C-alpha positions in Angstrom: 30.2 61.2 68.1 30.8 57.5 67.8 28.9 54.8 65.8 27.2 53.5 69.0 25.7 56.9 69.8 24.6 57.4 66.2 22.3 54.3 66.4 20.5 55.7 69.5 17.3 57.8 69.7 18.1 61.6 69.6 18.0 62.2 73.4 20.2 59.3 74.2 22.6 60.2 71.4 22.8 63.7 72.7 23.6 62.4 76.2 26.4 60.2 74.9 27.7 63.1 72.8 27.7 65.4 75.8 29.5 62.9 78.0 32.1 62.3 75.3 32.7 66.0 75.1 33.3 66.1 78.9 35.4 63.0 78.8 37.7 64.2 76.1 37.9 67.9 77.0 41.4 68.5 78.1 41.1 72.3 78.5 41.9 74.2 81.6 38.8 74.0 83.8 37.7 70.8 82.2 36.8 67.5 83.9 40.4 66.3 84.0 41.8 69.6 85.5 40.7 68.5 89.0 42.9 65.5 89.1 46.0 66.7 87.2 48.2 65.7 88.9 46.5 62.9 90.7 47.7 64.2 94.0 45.7 67.4 93.6 42.8 68.5 95.8 40.1 71.0 94.7 38.7 72.7 97.8 34.9 73.1 97.4 35.0 76.2 99.7 37.3 78.1 97.4 37.0 76.2 94.1 40.8 76.3 94.0 43.6 73.8 94.4 44.6 73.3 98.1 47.3 70.8 98.7 47.9 71.7 102.4 45.2 69.5 103.9 46.2 65.9 102.8 43.1 65.5 100.7 43.0 64.1 97.2 40.2 64.7 94.6 40.9 61.5 92.6 40.5 59.3 95.7 37.4 61.3 96.7 35.7 60.6 93.4 36.3 56.8 93.8 34.9 56.9 97.4 31.9 58.9 96.3 30.9 56.3 93.7 31.4 53.4 96.1 29.3 55.0 98.8 26.6 55.8 96.3 26.2 52.3 94.7 27.2 49.9 97.5 23.8 50.2 99.2 22.0 48.8 96.2 19.5 46.0 96.6 20.0 43.8 93.6 17.1 41.5 94.4 14.5 44.3 94.4 16.4 46.3 91.8 16.4 49.4 94.0 19.4 51.7 94.4 22.8 51.6 92.8 24.7 54.4 91.3 21.9 57.0 91.2 23.4 60.1 93.0 21.3 59.4 96.1 24.5 60.1 98.0 23.6 63.8 97.6 20.8 63.3 100.1 22.8 61.1 102.4 25.9 63.1 103.4 24.8 63.7 107.0 24.7 60.0 107.8 27.5 58.8 110.0 28.4 56.1 107.4 29.2 59.0 105.0 31.5 61.0 107.2 34.0 63.4 105.7 34.0 66.0 103.0 34.6 63.7 100.0 31.0 63.6 98.9 30.2 67.3 99.0 33.5 68.1 97.4 32.9 65.7 94.6 29.3 66.8 94.0 30.3 70.4 94.0 32.8 69.9 91.2 30.4 67.6 89.2 27.6 70.2 89.5 29.3 72.4 87.0 28.8 69.8 84.3 25.2 68.8 85.0 22.6 69.8 82.4 19.4 68.5 80.9 21.2 65.7 79.1 23.8 64.7 81.7 22.8 63.5 85.1 24.7 63.7 88.4 24.7 59.9 88.5 26.5 59.7 85.1 29.1 62.2 86.3 29.8 60.2 89.5 30.4 57.2 87.3 32.5 59.2 84.9 34.5 60.6 87.7 35.5 57.0 88.8 36.4 56.1 85.2 38.5 59.2 84.8 40.2 58.9 88.2 41.2 55.3 87.7 42.2 55.6 84.1 44.1 58.8 84.4 46.0 57.7 87.6 47.6 54.5 86.4 44.6 52.1 86.4 42.8 50.3 83.6 40.5 52.1 81.1 37.0 51.2 82.1 34.2 51.0 79.5 31.6 53.7 80.1 28.0 54.4 79.0 25.6 57.1 80.1 21.9 57.3 80.7 21.6 57.0 84.5 18.7 58.6 86.2 19.2 60.7 89.3 17.4 59.7 92.5 14.9 62.2 93.9 15.7 61.3 97.5 17.9 59.2 99.8 18.4 55.5 99.3 18.7 52.9 102.0 21.6 53.0 104.4 24.2 50.3 104.8 27.7 51.5 103.9 30.1 49.7 106.1 32.1 51.7 108.6 35.5 50.9 110.1 33.8 49.4 113.2 31.3 47.2 111.3 31.6 43.5 112.1 32.6 41.1 109.4 29.2 39.3 109.3 27.4 42.5 108.7 30.0 43.6 106.2 29.6 40.5 104.0 25.8 40.7 104.3 25.7 44.3 103.2 28.0 43.6 100.2 26.0 40.6 99.3 22.9 42.7 99.1 24.6 44.8 96.4 25.6 41.6 94.5 29.1 40.9 95.8 30.4 37.6 97.2 33.2 37.3 99.7 36.0 37.4 97.1 34.4 40.4 95.3 34.1 42.2 98.6 37.8 41.7 99.4 38.8 42.7 95.9 36.6 45.8 95.8 37.9 46.9 99.2 41.5 46.4 98.1 41.0 48.3 94.8 39.0 51.0 96.5 41.8 51.6 99.0 44.5 51.8 96.3 44.5 55.6 96.4 44.2 58.2 99.1 44.1 57.3 102.8 42.3 57.8 106.1 42.3 61.2 107.8 42.5 62.0 111.5 40.0 64.8 111.1 37.3 62.4 110.0 38.4 59.2 111.7 40.3 60.1 114.9 39.6 56.5 116.2 41.7 55.2 113.3 44.4 57.7 112.7 46.2 59.5 115.6 46.6 63.2 115.9 50.4 62.8 115.5 49.8 62.4 111.7 49.0 66.0 111.3 52.0 67.8 109.7 53.2 70.1 106.9 50.8 69.8 103.9 48.8 67.3 106.0 46.6 69.5 108.1 43.9 66.8 108.2 46.4 64.1 109.4 46.1 61.7 106.5 47.5 58.2 106.8 48.0 56.9 103.3 46.8 53.4 102.2 50.2 52.8 100.5 53.3 54.6 99.2 51.8 55.2 95.7 49.0 57.3 97.0 48.2 58.8 93.7 48.4 55.7 91.5 45.7 53.1 91.1 47.7 49.9 91.6 47.9 46.9 93.9 50.6 48.3 96.1 48.4 48.3 99.2 47.9 44.5 98.7 51.7 43.9 98.1 52.5 45.9 101.3 50.1 43.7 103.3 51.4 40.5 101.9 55.1 41.4 102.3 54.7 43.2 105.6 56.6 46.2 104.2 55.7 49.8 103.5 52.3 50.6 105.0 51.6 46.9 105.6 48.1 47.3 104.2 47.2 50.8 105.4 45.7 52.3 108.5 42.6 50.1 108.5 44.9 47.1 108.9 47.6 48.5 111.2 45.7 50.8 113.5 46.2 49.8 117.2 42.4 50.1 117.7 41.2 46.6 116.8 37.6 47.7 116.7 38.3 49.7 113.5 40.6 47.2 111.7 38.0 46.7 109.0 40.4 46.0 106.2 42.3 43.5 108.3 39.1 41.6 109.1 38.5 41.3 105.4 41.9 40.4 104.1 42.4 37.7 106.8 39.2 35.9 105.7 39.7 32.4 104.4 37.9 30.9 101.4 36.4 27.5 101.0 39.8 26.1 100.2 41.1 27.3 103.6 43.4 29.9 102.1 43.1 33.7 102.3 41.7 35.4 99.2 44.2 38.3 99.0 47.3 36.3 97.9 45.5 35.3 94.7 45.8 38.9 93.5 49.6 38.5 93.6 49.9 35.0 92.1 47.4 35.0 89.2 49.1 35.2 85.9 47.2 32.8 83.5 49.2 33.8 80.4 48.1 32.6 77.0 50.6 32.1 74.2 49.9 33.2 70.7 52.7 32.1 68.4 53.8 34.9 66.1 52.0 37.7 67.8 53.2 37.4 71.3 52.0 36.4 74.8 48.8 37.9 76.1 46.9 37.1 79.3 45.6 38.6 82.5 47.9 39.3 85.4 47.1 41.1 88.6 50.4 41.2 90.5 54.0 42.3 90.2 56.6 41.0 90.1 55.5 37.9 88.2 57.1 35.1 86.2 56.1 34.1 82.7 57.0 31.2 80.5 57.0 31.0 76.7 58.8 29.2 73.9 61.9 30.5 72.1 59.8 31.3 69.0 57.3 33.5 70.9 57.8 37.0 72.2 56.0 38.9 74.9 54.3 41.7 73.1 51.7 42.7 75.6 49.4 41.8 78.4 45.6 41.7 78.8 44.2 43.1 82.0 40.4 42.5 82.5 39.9 42.0 78.8 41.9 45.0 77.6 45.1 44.8 75.6 48.2 46.7 76.8 50.8 46.3 74.1 54.5 46.8 74.8 56.6 49.1 72.7 58.1 46.0 71.1 58.1 42.3 71.8 60.5 40.9 74.4 62.0 37.5 73.5 63.8 34.9 75.6 66.9 35.9 73.6 67.6 39.5 74.6 69.3 40.0 71.2 65.9 39.6 69.5 64.4 42.5 71.5 64.7 46.0 70.3 63.8 47.4 73.7 66.0 47.6 76.7 65.6 44.2 78.5 63.4 44.7 81.6 61.8 48.0 80.5 58.5 48.5 78.6 55.7 50.9 78.5 51.9 50.7 78.5 50.3 53.2 76.1 47.1 54.7 77.3 44.9 57.5 76.0 45.9 59.7 78.9 49.6 59.0 79.3 52.4 56.6 78.8 53.2 54.8 82.1 56.6 53.2 82.5 56.5 49.8 84.0 59.6 47.7 85.0 59.6 44.0 84.3 62.1 41.8 86.2 62.4 39.0 83.7 64.7 36.0 84.4 65.7 34.0 81.4 66.9 30.4 81.7 68.1 28.6 78.5 66.9 25.0 78.4 66.7 22.3 75.6 64.7 23.4 72.5 61.9 21.0 73.3 61.0 22.8 76.4 59.9 26.4 77.2 62.0 29.2 78.6 61.3 31.2 81.7 
């Protein structure tokens, strides 16, 4: 039990302790077992792995959390991530098996100290962190709803004005809405069995009985590949909600094509933002949201890590502008995470210039 939980009243401390046990339990049948590997699908009908359908438990957990919290009303303080989704699965806006599948698995971990709402939140943290994404800070103590919340989850055919209005009700502006959609569609895909007006029947095939059309090529990795595909016009070009021939259900395309107040679309900023900060002697740290990217730093400073959303990701060793000063293979580094070590390739171009200037 950590220092934070030791400072809490007994019941809250017990809740934190129980959630920590679930979070760190790596045993067979534990919380992580459902998403290892991240391509796996646990069929709620059999409680066994079934990878013949084109479904993906990790993506389902993220979708469940989104549909649960996005109908919140931040002005009145009603709704949010409260497990009300359990009462809302028959609504057209919550089509598909993702919610009942997820709630079925989570139900084995519910007790008098751990709510379903906390488990839905934990499922998102685990699915993102264990599948290549950032490690998200997590605290428990959510209270489960006793009935359905308000409706308002956007569907593929929802018009852009309604989409932005619904997201605004939950506290998200236009840029947040686009970013949240892009991140939410990093993993998994859209299935013909649930959305035949988006994905054609021709997608049905071997180990894809539901006819899934993936959002991007890295279907089991939480990354920005779906955005890069859209920007470059390669790969999946942004996924089925961008490329479908049915314009009525091109919901992702309507969002990513929006222009901000500066007259530019919002999505390219995910690729170009680097904002690196130099720290002489300890390396270069700073947020970056897209790859590949260019960085600039002086000859006396090495690249020893990156900061993504406030979290440090150190490299195995610093990379200097002079490759001879680097003990790692130029262009290759690793991010160390609690769950795994993820290789990441850096395409770094070095240009030697006068000592008074930086090197890139």
